[in-house]
C-alpha positions, 0 to 999 in steps of 0.5 A, spaced: 968 770 871 976 772 871 973 779 872 972 781 880 964 781 881 963 777 875 961 770 877 958 764 873 951 766 873 952 773 872 957 771 866 952 767 863 947 773 864 952 777 860 952 772 854 945 771 854 944 779 853 949 780 848 946 774 844 939 776 844 941 784 843 948 785 840 954 788 842 955 792 848 957 799 846 957 803 853 958 801 860 951 803 862 948 797 856 950 792 862 945 795 866 940 791 862 943 784 864 939 781 870 943 782 876 947 788 874 946 794 878 949 801 878 954 798 884 956 792 881 957 795 874 962 800 878 965 794 881 968 791 875 968 797 870 975 798 870 976 791 867 972 793 861 973 796 854 968 798 849 968 801 842 973 807 841 969 811 837 962 811 834 965 809 827 964 802 830 957 802 832 952 799 827 
């Protein structure tokens, strides 16, 4: 919830999605979260980080 554009409801939806389907490897993976669309993702994308290489992918 410290990231601009992420409120309590969206934060919980992100946690729920991650618990059900695993780690997010790409920013676009967050589009599977209810309430996150392209515009909202673009808003908080600068505050996110993802695995640095495919070596870390399962």
